[in-house]
C-alpha positions, 0 to 999 in steps of 0.5 A: 134472793127472796121467794118473790124474786123468782116470780116473773115480772117483765113481759115475755117473748113468744116462742112457738116451739122448741126442745131443750135437754139437760143432764143432772147428777145425783148427790150424796149428803155428808151432813144430812137434812132430815125433817122439813117445814112447809114448802120444802124448807129444810129443818137444818142445813146440809152439804153434799158431794155432787156425783159424776156418773149417776145422772138423769138426762131429760129433754123437754119439747114444748109447743104453744097451745091454741086457745081451743086446747087450753082445757080449763087452763091446766098443765098439758104434758106427756111423760116418757121414761127410757122410751116408754110412756109412764102414766104412773109417773105423771101425778108426781110431775103434775104436783111439781108443776102445781108447786111452781105455777106462780114462778113459771106461769108460762108452762100452761101455755104449752103442750110439753113432752118430757123424755127422761132416762137414767145412766144408772138402773132405775131399780138399782136402789139409788134415789133418782128424784134429785137428778130427775127433778133437777134435770127437769127444773133446768129444762124449764129454766131453759124455756124461761131463758128463751122467753126472757133472754135478759135473765142472768146466768146467776139468776138462771141457776139459782131459780133452777135450784129453787124450782128443783127443791119444790120437786124434791128437796135434795134436788136443789143440791144437784144443779151446780158445784162439786160441794153444795150447801142447802139451808141457812147457816150463819157461817156460810156466805149466801147460804139459803133455805130456798136453793143450794149454793156452791161451797165457796171456801177453800177446799183441800186437794185431797177432796178433788175427785173423791171416790164414791163406790155405791154398794147395792145391798137392797134394790127393792122399794123402801118400805117407808118413803123419805117424805113420810120419814121427814114428816116424822121429825115433827114432834120427834123427841130428839129433833131439836138437838139433831138440828143443832148437831147438823149446824155444828157438824157443818161448821166443823167441816169448814175447817176440815175441807180447808186442812184436808183432815181426813180423820175428822172428816171420817168421824163426822161423815159416819156419825151423820149417817148413823144419826140419820138412821137413829132418828128413823129408829127413834121416831113414832112410828119407828122404822129401820131401813138398814139391812143385815148386810148394811151392818156387815159392810160397816163393820168390815170397813171399820176393821179394814181401816183399823188394820190398814190406816187407809182413809176409807169411810161410809155414808148412807142415804135413807135406805140400805145401800152403802156409799163407800167414800175414799180419796182418789190416791187410795183407789187401788188398795181400797177398791181391791178391798171392796172387790174382795170383801164387800161385794159379797154383801151386795145384791148379785154383787152389784155396785156403781163406781162414782166420784165427785162431779161438777154438776149439771150440763146442757146437752 
C-alpha cells in the first residue's frame, strides 16, 4: 500500500459519541533501526519481538463538537495518564495529531478524552512510546471503523501501524504479530517503510514464547533522546555501512528463524546491540548511554554462556537497561543465574519478566 491509500476517500457515517479501549505492547528490536528520513521513514529495516507483559492500555472517548466549539478548527483533547491530567504530555500528542491530520481529518470534529496507563512503572526506564503510540493509533482506527464500517481488517491494522509510526517509529512494530518487520527489504515479502508487517516465513519452535528478562540498570531519563540520536546518523561517517549491515543481518535471520540456529541468533542479536551503541559513540557529537553495570551484566552473561553452553544472550535499546533473551525450555537455569548474579547490578534489584506476545488487543 502507498501513503495516499490511507487518505479517506468515501463519505463517512456520523457518530455522536462513543468510547474505545485498546492494549498494545512494547517490543524489542533484534535488528535495530537507527537513523531516519523525513516523515519517520527508517534508514534501514528492522525486526522485533513483540512483548507480552509490558503494555499500555489506552481508552479514547469522543464526543461530536458543535460548530460553536470548533475554535479555529484545532484539535480538542484532554490527556490523562494513570488517572492524572497531564498537560505536559499534550504537546507530543498534538504533534502526532498534526502529523496524521490528512489521514484522519475527522479528529478535529470531536472532543477527545484520552486515558492511558502502563502495566510497567513509568519510571522503569522502559520506553513506553512504542506501546503508547500504537495503542492510541488503534483507538483512532476504531473511531474510523465506526465512521467507515466497510474498511477491511487488513486495512485497519496496516493503517493503525502507519499512524503509529508517525507518533513513534518503533510503535509501528507493536500493532500485530510475534515477529514484526518494518522497512523495505528485498527478500521479505510485503515489507514496507510505511508500516510494520508480520513476519510470515517459517519460524522454528525454539522461538515460541522466547523469554525476555529486562534488567533495570538505570531508571533515570536518558541524557540524549532517541530522536536526537537518530538525527546524528545524518552525515555519520559509518552510516552507509551500518545500513548495509542491517540488511545483511535481517537476511541471515531468515535462515536462523527457520532452522532454530541459536548460536548464530545470539551472534547477530548481540552484534546488533553493540553496533547500535557504537554508532552513538562515534557520532558527532558522541555520547554513551550504557552504564558501568550494563557492561558488568554483559560480561557476566558471556562468562555464564561460556561455562554452561546455555543459549542466553543480551540486547539493548537506546539506553542502559539490558534485555536478557533465552528459550523458554532453559528458563529455570537461566533465571536462577539472573537472580544469583545479575540483579545485583540493577537499580534496587529491579527487573521485569516478559516474553514474546501476540500484539495488540481490543478491550
